[in-house]
C-alpha positions in Angstrom: -5.1 34.5 58.1 -6.5 34.0 54.6 -7.7 37.6 54.3 -4.0 38.8 53.9 -3.4 36.6 50.8 -3.9 38.4 47.6 -6.3 36.6 45.3 -5.3 36.4 41.7 -7.9 34.8 39.6 -6.4 31.6 38.1 -7.6 30.5 34.7 -7.1 26.9 33.7 -4.5 28.0 31.1 -2.5 29.9 33.7 -2.5 26.9 36.0 -1.3 24.7 33.2 1.3 27.2 32.2 2.7 27.3 35.8 2.7 23.5 35.9 4.6 23.3 32.6 7.2 25.9 33.8 7.6 24.0 37.1 8.0 20.7 35.2 10.5 22.3 32.8 12.6 23.7 35.6 12.5 20.3 37.4 13.6 18.4 34.3 16.5 20.8 33.6 17.6 20.5 37.2 17.4 16.7 37.1 19.3 16.6 33.8 22.0 18.9 35.2 22.3 16.7 38.3 22.6 13.5 36.2 25.3 15.1 34.0 27.3 16.3 37.1 26.9 12.9 38.7 28.1 11.0 35.6 31.1 13.4 35.2 31.9 13.0 38.8 31.7 9.2 38.6 33.8 9.0 35.5 36.4 11.3 37.2 36.4 9.1 40.3 36.8 5.9 38.3 39.7 7.4 36.3 41.5 8.6 39.4 40.9 5.2 41.1 42.4 3.3 38.1 45.4 5.6 37.8 45.9 5.5 41.6 45.8 1.7 41.6 48.3 1.5 38.8 50.5 4.0 40.5 50.4 2.1 43.9 51.2 -1.1 42.0 54.3 0.6 40.4 55.4 1.9 43.8 55.0 -1.5 45.5 56.6 -3.4 42.7 59.4 -1.1 41.3 60.7 -3.9 39.1 57.5 -3.5 37.0 57.5 0.4 37.0 58.3 0.5 33.2 55.8 -2.3 32.3 52.3 -1.9 31.0 49.5 -2.4 33.6 46.2 -4.0 32.8 43.2 -4.5 35.0 41.1 -7.6 35.3 38.1 -8.6 37.4 37.6 -12.2 38.2 34.6 -14.0 39.7 32.9 -17.4 39.6 29.5 -15.8 38.8 29.2 -12.4 37.0 26.3 -10.0 36.8 25.7 -9.3 33.1 25.5 -5.5 33.8 28.8 -5.6 35.7 30.5 -7.5 32.9 29.3 -5.0 30.3 30.6 -2.1 32.4 34.0 -3.8 32.7 34.1 -4.3 28.9 33.2 -0.6 28.3 35.9 0.6 30.7 38.7 -1.6 29.3 38.9 -4.1 32.2 39.4 -7.8 31.4 36.8 -10.2 32.6 37.7 -13.6 33.9 34.8 -15.9 34.7 33.8 -19.5 35.1 31.5 -21.0 32.4 30.7 -24.6 33.2 33.9 -26.4 33.9 36.1 -23.9 32.1 37.5 -20.4 32.7 36.8 -17.8 30.1 38.9 -14.7 29.7 37.4 -11.8 27.8 40.4 -9.5 27.2 39.9 -8.3 23.6 38.9 -4.8 24.8 41.6 -4.3 27.5 43.2 -0.8 28.0 46.6 -0.1 29.4 46.6 1.8 32.7 
């Protein structure tokens, strides 16, 4: 079986060149995948927010001309989730000790 394989003498430099090229191709592919994934995620989030606001306006027609804001409320918040909400313009309502804290300075209208 091995007799049919053509033997090309590989120098150390050619092996490293092939390795670098493979690594470059992998990194480009990985970067492209991450960009597409991020764009897809952002698009899904935008559609979801708009869909939720649209459903709210359909179910509550008396509020169809009002502004719609989103808020996420919990007793305990993961710090990363809270930062994501803030970046996306969603208010955060959480318990701190015996009080409720509302972080709404960054809210967007949906």
